[in-house]
C-alpha positions in Angstrom: 67.9 74.7 122.9 70.6 76.6 124.8 70.6 80.4 124.2 73.7 82.6 124.0 73.1 86.3 124.5 74.9 88.9 122.5 75.4 92.6 123.2 76.0 94.8 120.2 77.8 98.1 120.7 77.5 100.2 117.5 74.6 100.0 115.0 76.3 101.6 112.0 76.9 100.0 108.7 78.6 96.8 110.0 76.3 96.6 113.1 73.3 96.7 110.8 74.8 94.0 108.7 75.2 91.8 111.7 71.6 92.2 112.6 70.5 91.5 109.1 72.7 88.3 108.6 71.7 87.0 112.0 68.0 87.5 111.1 68.2 86.0 107.6 70.4 83.0 108.5 69.3 82.3 112.1 67.9 78.9 111.3 71.0 77.8 109.5 73.3 79.2 112.3 71.2 77.4 115.0 71.4 74.1 113.1 75.2 74.4 112.7 75.8 75.4 116.3 73.0 73.6 118.2 72.6 76.9 120.0 70.3 79.9 119.6 72.0 83.3 119.3 70.0 86.2 120.6 70.9 89.9 120.5 69.7 90.9 123.9 70.7 94.5 123.7 72.0 97.1 121.2 73.8 100.3 122.2 74.2 103.2 119.9 74.3 107.0 120.2 71.4 107.3 117.7 68.6 104.8 118.4 65.9 106.6 116.5 67.2 106.5 112.9 65.8 103.8 110.7 68.6 101.3 109.7 66.4 99.3 107.4 66.4 96.3 109.7 63.8 95.4 112.3 65.0 95.9 115.9 62.8 95.7 119.0 62.9 99.2 120.5 63.0 97.6 124.0 66.5 96.3 123.4 67.9 99.7 122.1 69.9 101.9 124.5 72.3 104.8 124.3 74.2 103.5 127.4 76.8 100.8 126.5 77.2 100.0 130.2 73.8 98.3 130.1 75.5 95.7 127.9 78.9 95.6 129.7 77.3 95.1 133.1 74.6 92.7 132.1 75.4 89.3 133.6 73.2 87.5 131.1 75.2 88.8 128.1 77.9 86.3 127.1 79.6 88.0 124.1 80.1 91.7 123.5 80.4 92.8 119.8 82.2 96.2 119.6 81.6 97.9 116.2 82.0 101.6 117.0 85.6 101.9 115.9 88.3 104.3 117.0 90.3 104.3 120.2 88.0 105.7 122.8 85.5 104.9 124.2 85.9 101.6 122.3 89.0 100.6 124.3 87.3 101.3 127.7 84.2 99.4 126.6 86.3 96.3 125.6 88.5 96.4 128.7 85.5 96.7 131.1 83.7 93.9 129.3 86.8 91.6 129.6 87.0 92.4 133.3 83.4 91.3 133.6 84.3 88.0 132.0 82.7 88.6 128.7 84.0 87.3 125.4 84.8 90.0 122.8 84.3 90.3 119.0 85.6 93.4 117.3 86.3 94.8 113.9 88.4 97.6 115.3 91.7 97.4 113.4 93.0 100.8 114.6 92.5 99.9 118.3 94.1 96.5 117.9 97.1 97.9 116.0 97.7 100.5 118.8 96.4 98.8 121.9 96.4 95.1 121.0 99.0 94.1 123.5 97.0 95.3 126.6 93.8 93.8 125.2 95.4 90.4 124.6 97.0 90.5 128.1 93.6 91.2 129.6 92.0 88.4 127.6 94.7 86.0 128.9 94.3 87.2 132.5 90.5 86.9 132.6 90.4 83.7 130.5 87.9 84.8 127.9 88.0 84.7 124.1 88.5 87.4 121.5 87.7 87.3 117.8 88.8 90.0 115.4 88.5 88.4 111.9 86.6 91.4 110.6 89.5 93.8 111.5 91.5 92.8 108.3 90.1 92.0 104.9 86.4 92.2 105.6 85.0 88.8 104.5 88.4 87.2 103.8 89.3 84.8 106.6 92.9 85.8 106.8 93.1 86.1 110.6 91.8 82.5 111.0 94.2 81.2 108.4 97.2 82.6 110.2 96.3 81.6 113.7 94.7 78.3 112.9 95.0 76.9 109.4 98.6 77.8 108.9 99.6 77.6 112.5 102.2 74.8 111.9 104.2 77.1 109.6 107.1 79.3 110.1 105.9 82.4 108.2 108.2 84.0 105.7 106.0 86.9 104.3 102.6 88.3 104.1 101.7 90.9 101.5 98.7 92.1 99.5 96.0 94.7 98.8 94.1 95.3 102.0 92.3 98.6 101.3 89.5 98.6 98.9 89.3 102.4 98.5 92.9 102.7 97.4 92.6 99.7 95.1 89.5 101.1 93.5 91.3 104.4 92.8 94.4 102.8 91.3 92.3 100.3 89.3 90.3 103.1 87.7 93.4 105.2 87.0 95.0 102.2 85.3 92.0 101.1 83.3 90.6 104.4 82.3 93.6 106.8 82.3 92.0 109.2 84.8 93.9 111.3 87.3 93.9 110.7 91.0 91.6 113.6 92.0 88.9 112.7 89.5 88.8 109.1 90.6 88.8 110.0 94.3 85.7 112.2 93.7 84.0 109.4 91.9 84.8 107.0 94.7 83.3 109.4 97.2 80.2 109.8 95.1 79.8 106.0 95.0 80.4 105.5 98.7 83.7 103.7 98.3 85.6 106.6 99.9 84.8 108.6 103.0 84.3 112.3 102.9 87.7 112.5 104.6 89.6 109.7 102.8 93.0 110.3 104.6 93.3 106.9 106.3 92.6 105.1 103.0 94.6 107.1 100.5 97.6 107.8 102.8 98.0 104.1 103.6 97.1 104.4 107.3 94.3 101.9 107.2 96.6 99.4 105.4 99.3 100.0 108.0 96.9 99.1 110.9 96.0 95.8 109.1 99.5 94.7 108.2 100.6 95.5 111.8 97.9 93.1 113.1 98.9 90.4 110.6 102.6 90.8 111.3 102.1 90.6 115.0 100.1 87.3 114.7 102.5 85.7 112.2 105.8 86.6 113.9 104.7 86.7 117.5 106.0 90.1 118.3 104.6 93.5 119.0 104.7 95.9 116.1 104.2 99.5 117.1 102.0 101.1 114.5 104.1 104.3 114.5 107.1 102.3 113.3 105.4 101.0 110.2 106.7 102.9 107.2 103.6 104.3 105.4 103.3 106.1 102.1 100.1 106.9 100.3 99.0 107.0 96.6 98.3 110.7 96.2 101.4 111.3 94.1 100.7 108.5 91.6 99.9 109.9 88.1 98.6 108.4 84.9 102.2 109.0 83.5 103.6 106.6 86.1 100.9 104.0 85.4 101.7 104.2 81.7 105.4 103.7 82.3 104.8 100.9 84.7 102.8 99.1 82.0 105.7 99.6 79.5 108.0 97.8 82.0 105.4 95.0 82.5 104.1 96.1 85.8 100.9 97.5 87.5 100.9 99.8 90.5 99.1 98.6 93.7 99.0 100.0 97.2 100.7 97.0 98.9 101.0 96.2 102.6 104.1 94.1 103.1 105.7 92.2 106.1 108.7 89.9 105.7 110.9 88.1 108.2 114.6 88.3 107.9 117.1 86.5 110.1 116.5 88.7 113.1 114.5 91.5 111.7 111.0 92.2 110.4 110.5 94.4 107.3 107.1 96.0 107.4 105.8 98.7 105.2 102.9 100.2 103.2 103.5 102.0 99.9 102.6 102.1 96.2 104.4 99.2 94.6 105.0 98.0 91.1 104.3 94.3 90.7 104.5 92.2 87.7 101.4 91.7 85.5 102.1 88.0 85.9 101.5 88.3 89.7 97.8 87.5 90.4 97.6 90.4 92.9 98.2 92.8 90.0 94.8 91.8 88.6 92.9 92.3 91.8 90.8 95.3 90.9 88.0 97.5 92.2 87.2 97.3 95.9 88.4 93.7 96.2 91.2 92.7 98.6 93.8 90.0 98.2 96.5 88.7 100.6 99.3 86.3 99.9 100.8 84.2 102.8 104.1 82.4 102.4 105.0 79.7 105.0 107.8 77.2 105.0 105.4 74.2 104.8 102.3 75.5 103.0 104.3 77.4 100.4 102.3 80.3 99.0 98.6 80.7 99.5 96.4 83.6 98.4 93.0 84.7 99.7 90.7 87.0 97.6 87.4 88.6 98.5 85.4 91.7 99.4 87.5 93.7 101.9 84.7 95.9 103.2 80.9 96.4 103.2 78.1 95.6 105.6 77.5 92.0 104.7 81.0 90.6 104.1 82.2 92.2 107.3 79.2 91.0 109.2 80.0 87.5 107.9 83.4 87.8 109.5 82.0 89.1 112.8 79.5 86.3 113.1 82.1 83.7 112.2 84.0 84.9 115.3 80.8 84.8 117.4 80.1 81.2 116.2 83.7 80.1 117.0 83.4 81.6 120.5 80.0 79.9 121.0 81.6 76.6 120.2 84.3 77.3 122.8 81.7 78.2 125.4 79.4 75.2 124.6 81.9 72.4 123.9 85.0 73.5 125.9 86.9 76.7 126.2 89.9 77.5 124.1 91.1 80.8 125.3 92.2 83.0 122.5 95.3 84.6 124.1 98.2 85.5 121.9 101.8 85.3 123.0 103.7 88.1 121.3 106.9 87.6 123.2 108.2 84.5 121.4 110.3 86.6 119.1 111.2 89.5 121.4 114.6 89.8 119.8 113.2 90.5 116.4 113.7 94.2 115.4 111.8 96.3 112.9 114.1 97.0 109.9 114.4 100.7 109.1 113.1 101.6 105.7 116.5 102.9 104.6 117.9 99.4 105.0 115.5 97.6 102.7 116.8 96.3 99.4 114.5 96.6 96.4 114.3 97.4 92.7 113.2 100.9 92.0 111.3 102.9 89.4 112.6 106.5 89.2 111.0 109.3 87.1 112.6 112.7 86.7 111.4 115.7 84.7 114.4 117.2 83.0 115.4 119.9 80.6 115.8 118.4 77.1 119.6 118.9 76.6 122.4 116.6 75.5 124.3 114.8 78.4 121.4 114.8 80.9 121.1 111.0 80.8 124.8 110.6 81.3 124.8 113.0 84.2 121.9 111.3 86.1 123.3 107.8 85.3 126.6 108.9 86.8 125.0 110.0 90.0 123.1 106.7 90.3 126.3 104.8 89.6 128.3 106.7 92.2 125.7 105.7 94.8 126.0 102.0 94.0 122.9 101.9 91.9 122.9 99.7 88.8 120.5 100.6 86.0 118.4 97.9 84.4 116.6 99.9 81.8 115.9 103.5 80.7 113.0 105.2 78.9 113.7 108.7 77.6 111.0 110.6 75.8 111.4 113.4 73.2 110.9 117.1 73.4 108.1 118.5 75.5 107.1 121.9 77.1 109.0 123.9 79.6 107.8 121.6 82.4 110.5 119.2 81.2 110.6 115.8 79.6 110.3 112.5 81.5 113.4 110.4 82.1 112.7 107.1 83.6 115.0 104.5 85.2 114.3 101.0 86.3 117.1 99.9 88.7 118.5 96.6 89.7 118.3 95.8 93.5 119.7 98.6 95.6 119.5 99.8 99.2 116.9 102.4 100.0 119.4 104.8 101.7 121.5 104.8 98.5 118.4 105.5 96.3 117.3 108.3 98.6 120.8 109.9 98.6 121.0 109.7 94.8 117.5 111.1 94.2 118.3 114.0 96.6 121.5 114.8 94.6 119.6 114.6 91.3 116.8 116.9 92.5 119.3 119.6 93.3 120.4 119.8 89.7 119.2 122.8 87.8 118.3 120.7 84.8 115.7 118.8 86.9 112.2 120.3 87.0 109.4 119.6 89.5 109.1 116.6 91.9 110.8 113.3 91.2 108.8 110.1 91.6 110.1 106.9 93.3 108.2 103.7 93.4 109.4 100.5 94.8 109.2 97.2 92.9 108.3 93.8 94.3 109.0 90.7 92.2 107.4 88.1 94.5 105.0 85.7 92.9 
């Protein structure tokens, strides 16, 4: 039986998962491929710590170049994350005619264009299914299963940490800080959770999906990104009264000649299946002109689900090597005229919450400012008397332009009768 040699750079959580799945399912994988997969060498900065999986000490090294420059290694699996030295390792491997599998969403979101150009130049393959959605095969669906479609939109929950926090806040009425602490204790959130709770992780992922779907480069620094730290049980309660739940959504939509791409807390109808995706699960909806709407749900992180995605890429590349190459280059110039739509040009419905002094005429005053900025009010909730912090006055608007909303909120915040910070949450009615 033919042998394909693998080189694994990074023996952390995902790398350990890859070793485990390959060990446990090796006979099944060999039967399906007709090829034997062998991890010839593993590189990691720490090769002494016990990962709970057996690894021959003779294949362990702290020097990634022993993988990159080994002519007998066919596929390099990069699982160290970050920009450097991961980018250098990948580019050097490609120059050495090695196929690449990576789970590195941050690197692809920022440096994807140069990586794909190198892949095309050197006629090798790249797999990055594990970079978005863990075990959900969303990358393969976009580039293969739905390839005959003109994509219209992709949106969903692509960060398990943020989804866990919002789900707990919704179901148990807890505040953000308490749930974050719980998530960290359970290992769902990092000690530094910034990328997850500020939407940065989701932005990396939606930039990758948008680039694939619409064939254009999406600079990660141009993706509007807003986190969930300002969401309170009060807003979750009002959302429910209006028939919504709050999710951290990653959204990309195609206009006539623009792409609307953003990440932010979003109110979505309780009738939308994504509103009921809870805990650490991920879910992504894809809308194409032929397939209509399709949704994928699954575990978006974790050692084994992500390892499953990594090895699916390995197996696809092995099939290309064994039965005929299909070079995985991606042309991101087909829609070069598409521009990213500025956030102030989007049109949406909005939830607005103000803390105001409990006096007659306040509702009329705020409604007048909204109306003067071309904002039509769909419904209002006004609560009774409270303490000196003010009482909540909540508006749900009809569709309005973001710049008009921002201008109106700024004017309202300058009123002496308004206390504390106002809350703005966008509303999506898809699905």
